[in-house]
N, CA and C atoms as an extended XYZ file, in Angstrom:
231
Properties=species:S:1:pos:R:3:atomname:S:1:resname:S:1:resid:I:1 pbc="F F F"
N        25.905        6.728      -50.656 N   MET     1
C        24.811        5.972      -50.114 CA  MET     1
C        25.218        5.241      -48.838 C   MET     1
N        26.416        4.740      -48.785 N   THR     2
C        26.877        4.050      -47.595 CA  THR     2
C        26.905        5.004      -46.409 C   THR     2
N        27.288        6.238      -46.683 N   TYR     3
C        27.354        7.247      -45.629 CA  TYR     3
C        25.973        7.483      -45.021 C   TYR     3
N        24.934        7.561      -45.846 N   ALA     4
C        23.579        7.795      -45.354 CA  ALA     4
C        23.116        6.643      -44.471 C   ALA     4
N        23.445        5.434      -44.835 N   THR     5
C        23.079        4.266      -44.029 CA  THR     5
C        23.800        4.312      -42.688 C   THR     5
N        25.075        4.700      -42.706 N   ASP     6
C        25.868        4.782      -41.490 CA  ASP     6
C        25.286        5.831      -40.542 C   ASP     6
N        24.878        6.968      -41.061 N   VAL     7
C        24.293        8.030      -40.239 CA  VAL     7
C        22.981        7.556      -39.622 C   VAL     7
N        22.174        6.852      -40.387 N   ALA     8
C        20.904        6.352      -39.873 CA  ALA     8
C        21.144        5.360      -38.738 C   ALA     8
N        22.145        4.513      -38.877 N   ALA     9
C        22.448        3.541      -37.824 CA  ALA     9
C        22.918        4.259      -36.566 C   ALA     9
N        23.710        5.301      -36.732 N   ARG    10
C        24.165        6.047      -35.552 CA  ARG    10
C        23.006        6.757      -34.868 C   ARG    10
N        22.077        7.287      -35.654 N   GLY    11
C        20.911        7.944      -35.077 CA  GLY    11
C        20.086        6.971      -34.256 C   GLY    11
N        19.924        5.765      -34.762 N   ASP    12
C        19.171        4.746      -34.043 CA  ASP    12
C        19.870        4.380      -32.737 C   ASP    12
N        21.194        4.263      -32.794 N   LEU    13
C        21.964        3.942      -31.601 CA  LEU    13
C        21.852        5.066      -30.572 C   LEU    13
N        21.905        6.293      -31.038 N   THR    14
C        21.781        7.447      -30.147 CA  THR    14
C        20.412        7.467      -29.472 C   THR    14
N        19.374        7.191      -30.237 N   GLU    15
C        18.026        7.157      -29.666 CA  GLU    15
C        17.903        6.065      -28.618 C   GLU    15
N        18.464        4.897      -28.901 N   ARG    16
C        18.411        3.805      -27.923 CA  ARG    16
C        19.186        4.158      -26.668 C   ARG    16
N        20.349        4.775      -26.847 N   LEU    17
C        21.162        5.173      -25.703 CA  LEU    17
C        20.442        6.214      -24.850 C   LEU    17
N        19.865        7.214      -25.498 N   LEU    18
C        19.136        8.245      -24.756 CA  LEU    18
C        17.901        7.649      -24.055 C   LEU    18
N        17.247        6.704      -24.712 N   GLY    19
C        16.111        6.032      -24.085 CA  GLY    19
C        16.528        5.263      -22.851 C   GLY    19
N        17.675        4.592      -22.935 N   THR    20
C        18.194        3.839      -21.792 CA  THR    20
C        18.541        4.776      -20.642 C   THR    20
N        19.191        5.883      -20.960 N   VAL    21
C        19.544        6.864      -19.924 CA  VAL    21
C        18.276        7.417      -19.274 C   VAL    21
N        17.256        7.680      -20.063 N   ALA    22
C        15.999        8.202      -19.516 CA  ALA    22
C        15.340        7.176      -18.590 C   ALA    22
N        15.361        5.903      -18.977 N   ARG    23
C        14.781        4.862      -18.118 CA  ARG    23
C        15.553        4.730      -16.809 C   ARG    23
N        16.882        4.826      -16.873 N   ILE    24
C        17.696        4.750      -15.656 CA  ILE    24
C        17.388        5.932      -14.747 C   ILE    24
N        17.266        7.119      -15.310 N   ALA    25
C        16.956        8.317      -14.512 CA  ALA    25
C        15.576        8.208      -13.884 C   ALA    25
N        14.611        7.700      -14.621 N   THR    26
C        13.256        7.527      -14.083 CA  THR    26
C        13.259        6.516      -12.939 C   THR    26
N        13.978        5.424      -13.106 N   ALA    27
C        14.064        4.414      -12.051 CA  ALA    27
C        14.728        4.983      -10.798 C   ALA    27
N        15.759        5.801      -10.978 N   ALA    28
C        16.438        6.415       -9.831 CA  ALA    28
C        15.503        7.370       -9.096 C   ALA    28
N        14.731        8.171       -9.849 N   ARG    29
C        13.772        9.081       -9.195 CA  ARG    29
C        12.708        8.302       -8.436 C   ARG    29
N        12.243        7.210       -9.000 N   THR    30
C        11.230        6.387       -8.335 CA  THR    30
C        11.789        5.787       -7.050 C   THR    30
N        13.012        5.243       -7.122 N   ARG    31
C        13.637        4.676       -5.921 CA  ARG    31
C        13.815        5.730       -4.839 C   ARG    31
N        14.235        6.926       -5.234 N   HIS    32
C        14.441        8.001       -4.264 CA  HIS    32
C        13.121        8.410       -3.610 C   HIS    32
N        12.071        8.525       -4.394 N   ALA    33
C        10.761        8.904       -3.853 CA  ALA    33
C        10.252        7.824       -2.892 C   ALA    33
N        10.409        6.553       -3.276 N   ARG    34
C         9.980        5.465       -2.390 CA  ARG    34
C        10.794        5.455       -1.095 C   ARG    34
N        12.084        5.721       -1.206 N   ARG    35
C        12.934        5.748       -0.017 CA  ARG    35
C        12.482        6.842        0.942 C   ARG    35
N        12.125        8.019        0.398 N   ARG    36
C        11.642        9.120        1.252 CA  ARG    36
C        10.363        8.725        1.977 C   ARG    36
N         9.423        8.123        1.256 N   VAL    37
C         8.156        7.698        1.871 CA  VAL    37
C         8.426        6.626        2.921 C   VAL    37
N         9.303        5.667        2.594 N   TYR    38
C         9.627        4.588        3.532 CA  TYR    38
C        10.201        5.159        4.830 C   TYR    38
N        11.179        6.049        4.706 N   ARG    39
C        11.819        6.608        5.911 CA  ARG    39
C        10.840        7.412        6.754 C   ARG    39
N        10.000        8.201        6.107 N   ALA    40
C         9.029        9.002        6.858 CA  ALA    40
C         8.018        8.105        7.569 C   ALA    40
N         7.529        7.087        6.868 N   THR    41
C         6.561        6.165        7.470 CA  THR    41
C         7.193        5.384        8.602 C   THR    41
N         8.418        4.908        8.372 N   PHE    42
C         9.112        4.141        9.405 CA  PHE    42
C         9.315        4.984       10.658 C   PHE    42
N         9.757        6.223       10.482 N   ALA    43
C         9.993        7.094       11.639 CA  ALA    43
C         8.698        7.361       12.397 C   ALA    43
N         7.630        7.574       11.652 N   GLU    44
C         6.352        7.845       12.302 CA  GLU    44
C         5.855        6.632       13.086 C   GLU    44
N         5.929        5.458       12.477 N   LEU    45
C         5.465        4.253       13.164 CA  LEU    45
C         6.381        3.873       14.328 C   LEU    45
N         7.668        4.063       14.161 N   ALA    46
C         8.605        3.736       15.236 CA  ALA    46
C         8.402        4.652       16.446 C   ALA    46
N         7.873        5.837       16.212 N   GLY    47
C         7.629        6.769       17.302 CA  GLY    47
C         6.389        6.450       18.125 C   GLY    47
N         5.559        5.541       17.638 N   LEU    48
C         4.353        5.166       18.374 CA  LEU    48
C         4.693        4.147       19.455 C   LEU    48
N         3.919        4.171       20.526 N   ASN    49
C         4.118        3.136       21.541 CA  ASN    49
C         3.340        1.880       21.137 C   ASN    49
N         3.532        0.800       21.889 N   ASN    50
C         2.921       -0.478       21.525 CA  ASN    50
C         1.395       -0.408       21.488 C   ASN    50
N         0.816        0.340       22.392 N   ARG    51
C        -0.644        0.447       22.415 CA  ARG    51
C        -1.165        1.181       21.172 C   ARG    51
N        -0.488        2.257       20.798 N   GLU    52
C        -0.897        2.994       19.601 CA  GLU    52
C        -0.718        2.139       18.340 C   GLU    52
N         0.357        1.359       18.290 N   LEU    53
C         0.550        0.451       17.161 CA  LEU    53
C        -0.570       -0.586       17.101 C   LEU    53
N        -0.951       -1.104       18.260 N   ALA    54
C        -2.038       -2.086       18.300 CA  ALA    54
C        -3.354       -1.464       17.838 C   ALA    54
N        -3.550       -0.186       18.119 N   ASP    55
C        -4.769        0.497       17.673 CA  ASP    55
C        -4.878        0.544       16.153 C   ASP    55
N        -3.741        0.623       15.463 N   VAL    56
C        -3.766        0.628       14.004 CA  VAL    56
C        -3.540       -0.764       13.422 C   VAL    56
N        -3.471       -1.769       14.299 N   GLY    57
C        -3.368       -3.155       13.859 CA  GLY    57
C        -1.970       -3.621       13.515 C   GLY    57
N        -0.958       -3.004       14.123 N   LEU    58
C         0.426       -3.382       13.855 CA  LEU    58
C         1.153       -3.765       15.129 C   LEU    58
N         2.227       -4.495       14.978 N   THR    59
C         3.152       -4.776       16.082 CA  THR    59
C         4.497       -4.170       15.705 C   THR    59
N         5.448       -4.199       16.615 N   ARG    60
C         6.780       -3.666       16.313 CA  ARG    60
C         7.407       -4.398       15.123 C   ARG    60
N         7.144       -5.678       15.014 N   GLY    61
C         7.696       -6.458       13.910 CA  GLY    61
C         7.086       -6.134       12.564 C   GLY    61
N         5.965       -5.450       12.549 N   ASP    62
C         5.289       -5.106       11.291 CA  ASP    62
C         5.702       -3.745       10.737 C   ASP    62
N         6.530       -3.013       11.454 N   ILE    63
C         6.857       -1.645       11.047 CA  ILE    63
C         7.583       -1.622        9.707 C   ILE    63
N         8.578       -2.478        9.513 N   LYS    64
C         9.309       -2.480        8.241 CA  LYS    64
C         8.391       -2.850        7.083 C   LYS    64
N         7.595       -3.890        7.260 N   ARG    65
C         6.693       -4.331        6.200 CA  ARG    65
C         5.676       -3.239        5.880 C   ARG    65
N         5.100       -2.649        6.907 N   GLY    66
C         4.118       -1.588        6.697 CA  GLY    66
C         4.715       -0.375        6.002 C   GLY    66
N         5.935       -0.038        6.360 N   SER    67
C         6.606        1.095        5.723 CA  SER    67
C         6.902        0.795        4.256 C   SER    67
N         7.335       -0.423        3.980 N   ARG    68
C         7.619       -0.809        2.601 CA  ARG    68
C         6.347       -0.801        1.757 C   ARG    68
N         5.262       -1.331        2.313 N   GLU    69
C         3.979       -1.339        1.586 CA  GLU    69
C         3.490        0.090        1.325 C   GLU    69
N         3.659        0.955        2.298 N   ALA    70
C         3.247        2.348        2.121 CA  ALA    70
C         4.058        3.034        1.025 C   ALA    70
N         5.354        2.753        0.982 N   ALA    71
C         6.205        3.357       -0.040 CA  ALA    71
C         5.824        2.890       -1.433 C   ALA    71
N         5.549        1.608       -1.606 N   TRP    72
C         5.182        1.085       -2.920 CA  TRP    72
C         3.799        1.548       -3.326 C   TRP    72
N         2.909        1.720       -2.351 N   ALA    73
C         1.551        2.184       -2.686 CA  ALA    73
C         1.554        3.676       -3.046 C   ALA    73
N         2.414        4.438       -2.387 N   ALA    74
C         2.422        5.886       -2.603 CA  ALA    74
C         3.111        6.283       -3.900 C   ALA    74
N         4.105        5.500       -4.324 N   VAL    75
C         4.874        5.849       -5.522 CA  VAL    75
C         4.761        4.696       -6.521 C   VAL    75
N         3.855        4.820       -7.482 N   PRO    76
C         3.723        3.740       -8.481 CA  PRO    76
C         4.930        3.671       -9.389 C   PRO    76
N         5.135        2.530       -9.973 N   ALA    77
C         6.295        2.323      -10.866 CA  ALA    77
C         6.194        3.077      -12.157 C   ALA    77
């Protein structure tokens, strides 16, 4: 009987460990996807001249913030 209890405890630990690994992998994929969106948005906005940025309501100082907002909006948690 003690052996059966020990096996059940190990199974629970294994499930928790696998769940933790899955959450870490999901978080890494989310960060990577957001980073891709951020870099693409940043490059696109940085390539615009000041007049074009003003047309979309941004300044040079808003490029990082706008890129970060776009990344978080495009890739939900």
